[in-house]
N, C-alpha and C positions, 0 to 999 in steps of 0.2 A: 346801559342794563336796559330791556324793553320794558316800561311802567307802565301802568294803568292807568287807567282814568275814572273813574269808578269806586267802588265798594263793597261788600260781600251781601248788605241787601238790595244795593241797586247796581249791580256787577259792568263794568264796560267791556272783560274780560273773565271767560270762563272755561276754565281747563277740566275734561271731563277723562277721569284712567280705567280704562277695562284692562284684564291679562290682552288678550286675543279676539278678535272677531273670524268666526268662522261664514259659511252662506246663512247656516241654520238662525246664527246668534243675531248676523246684521239683520236677517230680517224680523226677528223678534224683538231687538229691541230698537227696532223703527219708529213705535208709539209714543217711546222713551224720549227719541232724537224730537219730535214732530213735538211733543208739550215743551221739552226742553228751550226748542226755538220757540213756542207760542209764549211763553212765561216771560220769555228773556228778546223779542224782538231785535233789539240793536244792539243786542252783547256780539263780540268776535268770539268765537266757538271753538275751542282745538278739543278734539279728540285724539289721546293718547293711548296707544296700544304697546303698552311697556311690558309682552314677554312674546311677543309675537306678531303674525301681519294680523291686519285690518279688512274688510273686504270692502269697509266704505274708502278705501287704497283703490281699491283695485274693482271686482267686477258690481259692486253695488254703489259707485264712488256717484253714481247719474244721480240716483238717487237721495243724496244726502246734498247734492249740490243747492246752495244755496241756507238751509238748514245748520251746514257745518263748514267753518271757514278757513279750517284749518285740519291736515288729517296726519300727525305723524305715527307710523308702525316702525315696531320691531326697534321700539327705543333702548330694549337693556334696562328697563327699569323698574325693581319691584319686585328682586328674586333672590339676592346675595345678603345676608346681614354683615357684611363691610361696606354696603350699601347709605348704613343706617352713617359711617364717617364722613360723607359728601355731601354735596347738594345737588339735588338729579336739575336737570336743566337751570344752571347755573345763572347767566344771562338774564332769566324772564321768573314775572313775578303777575299771579291772577289774582283778581276782586274775591275768583270761588272758584273754591275745586271741588269737582264730585268724585267721590271715589267709589267706584261702583261695586267693586268686589268684597270680599270679608276676610281675606287672612289679614293677620295682624299685622304679621312682620312685613306685608306689602306695602297696607294702611301706613306704619311706621315712615318705611321710606317715603310713602307721597306724601304723606305730613312736611316733608322735608324739603317740598317745591316749597317758595316765597307763596304765600297767601295774603288773603286779610280771613277769608272767612272758609271754611272747609266742613263738609258734610260726607260722612261716611256710616255706614251701618255696621262696619263692623265689631268686634267686641258689647254689641248690646249698644251700638253709638257711645262709648265710652270715649272716643276720640274724636268724636265730635263735636261741633262747636253749636251742635241745635237737633236736638231730637222728636220725634213724632211725640202723641198726648198716648198714657201706658194702656196699653189693649192687651186683651187675651191672647193674639201669638201673633207674628208678620203674617201679613201676606203670604199663600201659598204659591202663586206666579211670579217669576221672576220680574216679567215685565210691571206689574203691581209693586214692588218693591223698589222700582227705579223711579216708577211716580210721585213713589213716597217721596222720594229722594227732590223731586223736584215741586214734590210742595213742602217742603223743609227749606228749599232754598227760594220761592216766592215768597212764602208767606200765605199761599191760597192753595183753594182745591186746583187739581189739572182741569182744564178748561180745552175748549175746543181745540184739538192738535193744529198747529200748522200745517196748510198743505201740501204735498210732495211735490216739487218742481216738476214745472209742464214738461214733456220729452217729447218735441216735433216727430221728431223720426219714429219715432215706436210708435205714440199718435196715428200719423197717417197710417203708419204699416200694418196698424188693429183696423183699421176706420177701410181701408182694402179687404183682411180677411173677414171683415164683419161688418161691411156696408151697409149703412141708412135704407130707412126699409122694410125691418123686420123686426122681433122682440128676440133676443134673444135670454137662455137659460142655461145657466153653466154646472156643470161637473166635471168634479175632479180627484178620478177614483184610486190614484195610486198614492204612495206612501210610501216614508223609507225603509218597511216593513210590512212584509203581507198580515203580520199579525193589525197590524194598526188599516186594512182594508177592510169597509164593507163589501162583499162580496160585489164584484162584478154584476152578475146577472139582475141584481135586484137592481142598480142603478141604471141601470137598463131597461127596466120595469119601469120605471121612474121616469128615463127619457120620452120612453116612449108613448107616458102616457101625455107628459109635458108637449109633443110634437101634434099626438092628439086634437091638443086643444089649442092650438097657433101658437105655439110660438116653436120657435128652434131651437134644439139643444145643442151646445157648443160642450164638446168633452176635452179636458186637457190633459194629454198624454205626455208623460216624457219619453224621452229616446228608447230605455229599454223598454216601458210600459209598451208604447207604439208596435214594437219588435215584436209580444207579443199578442195585444189585447186590439192591436187598431183594425184589423181583420172584424173581428168577431164586433163590434161597435158598429160597423160598416153593413156590415150583415143585416145585424138585429133591429136597429137603427137608421134605417137609410138617411133620413130627414137632418140625420145628426152632424155639424161642421167639427172635423176635426183641422184647426187651425197652424196648432204646433206642427202637424206634418206637412205644411206648406210652403214652410220656409225652413232657414237653414238657423236661423237668430233664434234662440231657446233664451236667452235673458234674463233675468226678473223684470228688468222693465217692459218688454211687452206683453210679459203676461201680466202684468198689472196694469198697461195699457189694453189689452183686451178685457182684461175683469173690469174696468171703465164702461164698457159696452156692455156692459150683463143687468138685465132686470134682476138679477139674483144669483147666487151659486150655492152648489152642496159641495163639500169637500173632505175628507178624514184627517186625521192628526197628522200635518203633513206642511212640508215647505208651501205647497203651493197653496196650501190652505191660506198662510200667514201674507202671499202674495194677494190672493182674493181681498185678507182683509183690509190692508194696504192700498185697496184700487174703492174703499168707503162705501160698499153697496152692501144689501141685505145677506147675510151669508149664512148656512146653516153648519155648522160642523159637527160633526159625528165620531166619539170618542169610544172607549172600548175597554184596552188593558189598561193605558196611558192615562194621567189622573187629569181630567179637563181642568180643573181648577190648578192646575199649574203648566200647564201647553195652551191652556186657548187661547185663542189670535183675539185682540184686539178692536176692537172695531164696533162704534153707534147702533149696526145691526145685524150685530152676532145673537143666534138662536144657537143652542145647544140641546142635541140629544143623546146620552149616554147607555151604555149595555145595561151600567147597573140601574136606571130607573125602570129597565123592563127585566128585573130579576136573574141576570147574565152577568160576566164578566169579559166576551170577547163580543166581538164585533155583529155575527149572525145573530146573536141576540137581539139589536137594532129591528123591528117590522118592517116592510113595505110602507105598509099602513101609517104609521108615526110621522117618516117623511114625508108623504104627502100632505099628509094635513100641514105639518110646519109649511112646506113648501105653497100649499095654497093660502095658507096666513099671510105669507111672505110678499108672493105676486096678486094679490088684492082678490078680487073678483072670477079670478080666473075660471073654464069649468074644469079644473082635476078631480078627479073621479075614478072609480074602478065599477 
């Protein structure tokens, strides 16, 4: 039997249970992973995806190398009532289990794994060995709910997140695409649905102002967006760089590496926005029909503009002047003006 060497309060082994992780899930959960590693720097952390695959075992594996010690996906744990009659992972014991989901049946099954301490928000923390102080309502954002579990586990507020592991290959490629000697400002005008996109012409207006102020605009486009927008971007802002259109590697690791070379960035509610947040740069995130309280990225330099702040609920409600004003503040004394 694999025995742990710590205890629930000072764990040597930690198990995190999730159902599955698609790319979007993995990006949203990165702040939780980083906070957990910062809370327990010496622990062996196992990530268990009980109901499907995890991108932490696939495309996002480079981002969690050193943050997670083991990823088990498609484990077949947490779906069927008959699992209550057997013990999952029978040869293993963990000092701490953190159950990130809220389906009670699944929680009861995961709780059958041998452990010293168990934390779960399911059923109002009824099955958990600790619970947060009584409050009016739980945080709306999924990542904030997960960070609450980190705080319960460590007994202190979630502090500075552990850094993402270095990725020398993508760092070198990003340096080639955005070489030193210029100051770059990023723009990510795409999103998973056009209803989440601030109009492209407004992005290009701001990018042109950035170029006129002496910064180099960097426009991050996915393949589908590039097919429709790349020509328009190049014609409207000739100074703009489109680094993702210069390579075949469109991995999240490269986008994050590019983000680290930016002074600041503007993005919609999108996967690219979460990648830029992971780069730990000043980020202006634009929200319309989707709730910022639930889906906003987590990063120290985050600024938000919501359509509702301007009397609307569509992205068109956010004026160019508001974006320019916030971007000017983020960039300091750069002479951005109309």
